[in-house]
C-alpha positions in Angstrom: 174.4 221.4 57.8 173.9 220.3 61.4 175.5 222.2 64.3 177.7 219.2 65.1 179.4 219.5 61.7 180.1 223.2 61.8 183.6 224.5 62.3 184.3 226.6 65.4 183.7 230.2 64.4 187.0 231.5 65.9 188.8 228.8 63.9 187.0 230.0 60.7 188.1 233.5 61.2 191.6 232.5 62.4 191.4 234.4 65.7 191.8 233.5 69.4 188.7 233.3 71.6 189.7 236.5 73.5 190.3 238.4 70.3 189.1 242.1 70.4 186.3 243.3 68.1 188.9 245.1 66.0 190.9 241.9 65.6 187.8 240.0 64.5 186.9 242.7 62.0 190.5 242.8 60.7 190.5 239.0 60.2 187.3 239.1 58.3 188.4 242.0 56.1 191.5 240.1 55.2 189.9 236.8 54.3 186.6 237.8 52.8 187.9 239.2 49.5 189.9 236.0 48.8 186.7 233.9 48.8 184.1 236.4 47.5 182.1 235.0 44.6 183.1 238.0 42.4 186.7 236.9 42.6 186.0 233.2 42.3 183.3 232.8 39.7 181.9 229.3 39.5 184.0 228.1 42.5 181.5 226.4 44.8 184.1 225.7 47.5 185.0 229.4 47.6 181.3 230.3 47.8 180.8 227.9 50.7 183.9 229.3 52.5 182.6 232.8 52.0 179.2 231.9 53.5 181.0 230.3 56.4 183.1 233.4 57.0 180.0 235.6 56.9 178.1 233.4 59.4 181.1 233.3 61.7 181.7 237.1 61.5 178.1 237.9 62.2 178.1 235.8 65.4 181.4 236.9 66.7 181.2 240.6 65.8 177.9 241.1 67.7 178.6 241.2 71.5 175.3 239.5 72.5 175.6 236.7 69.9 179.2 236.2 70.8 178.3 235.8 74.5 175.6 233.3 73.5 178.0 231.4 71.2 180.8 231.3 73.9 178.3 229.7 76.3 176.3 227.4 74.1 178.3 227.0 70.9 176.4 226.5 67.6 173.3 225.4 69.6 172.8 229.1 70.4 171.7 229.7 66.8 169.8 226.5 66.2 166.2 227.4 65.3 165.0 224.5 67.4 166.7 226.0 70.5 165.0 229.3 70.1 161.6 228.4 68.7 159.1 231.2 69.2 161.8 233.8 69.8 161.3 235.3 66.3 164.1 236.3 64.0 167.6 235.6 65.2 168.7 233.9 62.0 171.9 234.8 60.1 171.8 237.5 57.4 173.0 237.1 53.9 176.9 236.9 53.8 176.9 239.7 51.2 175.3 242.0 53.7 177.9 241.1 56.3 180.6 241.8 53.8 179.2 245.3 53.1 178.9 246.1 56.8 182.5 245.0 57.6 183.9 247.2 54.8 181.9 250.2 55.7 179.1 249.7 53.2 181.5 249.4 50.2 180.7 247.1 47.3 182.9 244.3 46.2 184.0 246.4 43.2 185.0 249.2 45.5 187.1 246.8 47.7 188.8 245.2 44.8 189.6 248.6 43.4 191.1 249.6 46.7 193.2 246.4 46.9 194.5 246.5 43.4 194.8 250.2 42.8 192.0 250.4 40.2 190.2 253.6 39.7 186.5 253.3 39.1 184.3 255.7 37.2 182.1 257.8 39.6 178.4 257.9 39.2 175.5 259.7 40.8 172.5 257.3 41.2 173.0 254.0 43.0 170.8 250.9 43.2 168.6 250.5 46.3 169.3 247.6 48.7 167.5 244.3 48.5 165.1 243.5 51.3 164.1 240.2 53.0 160.6 239.5 54.3 159.7 236.3 56.3 156.1 235.3 55.7 154.0 232.6 57.4 151.4 230.8 55.3 149.1 227.8 55.9 149.5 224.4 54.4 146.3 225.1 52.4 147.8 228.2 50.9 151.0 226.3 50.1 149.0 223.5 48.3 146.6 225.7 46.4 148.6 228.9 45.9 147.4 232.3 47.1 147.9 236.0 46.6 149.1 238.0 49.5 149.5 241.7 50.1 152.5 242.6 52.2 152.7 245.9 54.0 156.3 247.3 54.2 157.8 250.5 55.5 160.9 251.2 53.5 162.7 254.0 51.6 160.6 254.9 48.6 161.0 257.5 45.8 160.6 261.1 46.9 157.6 262.5 45.1 158.8 266.2 45.4 162.0 265.7 43.5 161.0 262.5 41.6 164.0 260.7 43.1 166.7 263.2 41.8 167.5 264.6 45.3 167.5 268.2 43.9 165.2 271.1 44.4 163.6 272.4 41.2 166.1 274.7 39.4 169.1 273.6 41.4 172.3 272.6 39.7 175.1 270.0 40.3 178.6 271.2 41.3 181.8 269.4 41.5 182.5 267.8 44.9 185.4 269.7 46.5 186.3 266.7 48.8 187.3 264.4 45.9 187.7 267.0 43.1 185.0 265.2 41.1 186.6 261.8 41.1 184.1 260.2 43.5 186.9 258.5 45.4 189.4 259.6 48.1 192.6 258.0 49.4 192.7 257.2 53.1 195.9 256.4 54.9 195.8 253.3 57.2 199.2 253.0 58.8 201.7 252.1 56.1 198.8 251.5 53.6 196.9 253.9 51.5 193.4 252.7 50.7 191.1 254.1 48.0 187.4 254.4 49.0 184.2 256.0 48.1 184.1 259.7 48.8 182.0 260.3 52.0 180.9 263.7 50.9 179.3 262.9 47.5 178.9 259.1 48.0 180.9 258.4 44.9 178.9 260.8 42.6 181.8 263.2 42.1 179.4 266.1 42.4 176.9 267.5 44.8 173.7 269.5 44.5 173.8 273.2 45.4 170.2 273.0 46.7 169.2 269.6 47.9 165.5 268.6 48.1 164.1 269.7 51.4 161.7 266.7 51.6 164.4 264.1 51.4 167.6 266.0 52.2 169.0 265.2 48.8 168.7 261.5 49.1 166.0 261.2 46.5 164.0 258.9 48.7 161.9 259.0 51.9 160.4 256.4 54.2 157.1 255.1 53.0 154.6 252.5 53.9 153.8 250.4 50.8 151.5 247.5 50.0 153.2 244.9 47.7 151.1 242.2 46.0 152.7 238.8 46.0 151.5 235.7 44.1 152.5 232.5 45.8 152.4 229.5 43.4 151.1 226.1 44.4 153.7 223.7 45.8 155.9 226.1 47.9 157.4 224.9 51.1 159.2 226.2 54.2 162.4 227.9 52.9 161.0 228.7 49.5 162.3 232.2 48.5 160.2 234.3 46.1 161.6 237.4 44.4 159.5 240.5 43.8 161.5 242.6 41.4 161.9 246.3 42.1 160.1 246.2 45.5 163.2 246.6 47.7 164.5 250.0 48.8 164.3 252.8 46.3 167.7 253.8 44.7 169.8 256.7 45.9 169.3 259.9 43.8 167.2 258.2 41.1 169.0 254.8 41.0 167.0 251.7 40.3 165.2 250.0 43.2 166.4 246.8 44.8 164.4 243.6 45.0 162.2 242.1 47.7 163.0 238.5 48.7 160.1 236.8 50.5 161.1 233.7 52.5 158.1 231.4 53.3 157.4 229.4 56.5 154.6 226.9 56.7 152.5 226.8 59.9 151.8 223.5 61.6 148.6 221.9 60.3 146.2 220.1 62.8 145.6 217.1 60.5 148.2 216.8 57.8 152.0 216.6 57.9 154.1 217.3 54.8 156.9 215.2 53.5 158.2 216.7 50.2 155.3 216.6 47.8 153.4 213.9 49.9 151.0 214.5 52.7 150.6 212.2 55.7 147.4 211.8 57.7 146.8 209.6 60.7 143.2 208.3 61.0 141.9 206.5 64.1 139.6 203.5 63.6 137.7 201.3 66.0 138.8 197.7 66.9 135.7 196.2 65.2 136.4 198.2 62.0 140.1 197.0 61.9 139.2 193.4 62.8 136.2 193.0 60.5 137.2 195.4 57.7 135.2 198.5 56.8 134.9 201.4 54.4 136.0 204.7 56.1 136.1 208.4 55.1 139.4 210.1 55.3 140.1 213.8 54.9 142.0 215.2 51.9 143.0 218.8 51.0 140.1 218.9 48.6 137.4 217.2 50.7 136.7 213.6 51.7 137.7 210.3 50.2 136.9 206.7 50.9 139.3 203.8 51.5 138.5 200.2 52.1 140.1 198.5 55.2 140.7 194.8 54.8 139.8 192.6 57.7 142.7 192.3 60.2 144.1 195.8 59.5 146.8 196.6 62.0 147.9 199.9 63.6 150.5 201.6 61.4 149.1 200.2 58.1 149.6 202.7 55.3 147.1 203.4 52.5 148.2 205.6 49.5 145.8 207.9 47.7 147.5 208.8 44.4 147.6 212.5 43.4 146.0 213.7 46.6 149.2 215.4 47.8 151.0 218.6 46.8 151.7 219.8 43.3 155.4 219.9 42.6 156.9 223.4 42.4 159.3 222.1 39.7 156.5 220.7 37.6 157.0 217.1 38.4 153.4 216.1 39.0 151.4 215.8 42.2 152.4 213.9 45.3 150.3 211.4 47.2 148.3 211.3 50.4 149.5 208.6 52.8 146.8 207.5 55.4 148.3 205.8 58.5 145.8 203.7 60.5 145.7 203.9 64.3 143.5 201.2 66.0 141.8 202.6 69.0 141.4 200.5 72.2 138.2 201.2 74.2 138.9 203.1 77.4 135.6 202.6 79.2 133.4 199.5 79.0 130.0 198.8 80.5 129.1 195.4 82.0 127.6 194.1 78.8 130.5 195.2 76.7 133.0 193.7 79.1 131.2 190.4 79.2 131.1 190.1 75.4 134.8 191.1 75.1 135.7 188.5 77.7 133.7 185.9 75.8 135.6 186.9 72.7 138.9 186.6 74.5 138.1 183.0 75.5 137.3 182.1 71.9 140.6 183.5 70.6 143.3 181.0 69.7 146.8 181.4 68.2 145.4 181.9 64.7 143.5 185.1 65.8 146.6 186.9 66.9 149.4 185.8 64.6 151.7 188.6 65.6 151.5 187.7 69.3 152.2 184.1 68.5 155.2 185.0 66.5 156.5 187.3 69.3 156.1 184.6 71.9 157.9 182.1 69.8 160.8 184.5 69.3 160.8 185.3 73.0 161.0 181.6 74.0 164.0 181.1 71.6 165.7 184.2 73.1 165.3 183.0 76.7 166.1 179.4 75.8 
C-alpha cells in the first residue's frame, strides 16, 4: 500500500498527536486483542486492522520514529526515502503485540481478559528470528545454497537445555504457589499474568546451571545452511525450521525466516518472471538489418534485426527468463533495441552522411513524415 493511502497513525490508535507514551501504549493494549488473528480466525479485515495497529504502534511508541513521522509523515518510513540506510523497516505485528503486553502471549492476554486460568508449564518455545539476505540476480535465477552465520541463543551444552545443574531438583515456586500465574492489581482492575519468578513454570530449580543461569540456553554463533530455490524474488520469505532461538529450559526452538533482496544487475532488469535487456546497435545495423548477439542468463543468443528497426523495438526470446517459483514454467527475455547515433565523424564519414541525407526523401523516414503532417494539421 502506498504511503498516500495509509491512514494517519494517530487516527489508527485513536489518540491525539500530543498523547503521552503511556496513552499510546494504553490505546494499543485496548484495541489489539479485539483484532488479533487468534480472536478473529479467518477474518481478513481484522487481520489487516491488526497489522495496521502494529505498524502505527511501532512508529508512535518509539521517540525517534515518532519525531520522524511527525515531521515527514509516512514518507519517513518509505524505503525509497531511506535507501542505503539499512534496516528501519517495521517488525512483525505479533512482535509489537508481545512487547506492548510485556512479552505475554495472546493466550496469556485472553486468559487475563476473560478470567481463564491456564495450565503452567516449564519449557517454552524459542522466538522466531528474521534475517535479511541480499542475493544476485544470477543466484535468484539459478538457485544457490548459502551459509548464514548467526549469533543467537542456543542450547546450553552443560545442562542440555534443562537449566539445572546435575543432581538438582525442582521446587514449587513460592511467588505463585505453583500456579505459574499471579494476579496484579491495576487500579480497579485485577489482571492475571505470568509469574515473573518462575516464568509460568510453577516451579523453580534449587541449583540452576551455572553456565546459563538456569535459562537452558546461551549465546552462540552458528552457521545455518539455506537452500534458495530458482525463481525467488525480492520479498520472498524462506523458512528454516528450528533455526530460530533455542527454547527456554528445554523448549523447542523457534524458526528462522530469511527475507531475500535482489541486488541491481548491470545488464538485466526483472519484471516478474521475465527479464529485460537493452542492447545498443549501430545506425547501419538498424537501417540495413543484421544478425546480432545478445546476452542471456545462460550465455549468448542471436536475433535477426529486420531492415528499418527502430529504437524501442522489442524482441522476445521464449524461455530465457526466470523459472516460476510456483511451477508455472519459465519467463521470457525481452530485448529492447537502442539505435546509437555517432558522436564523432571524420571528414570522409561526414561527407558520406551528408550525401545520404541529400538522397533521402519522405519514404526513407516515414515516422518523420507522419509527424510533420500531424504538426501541420495541429497548427492549421
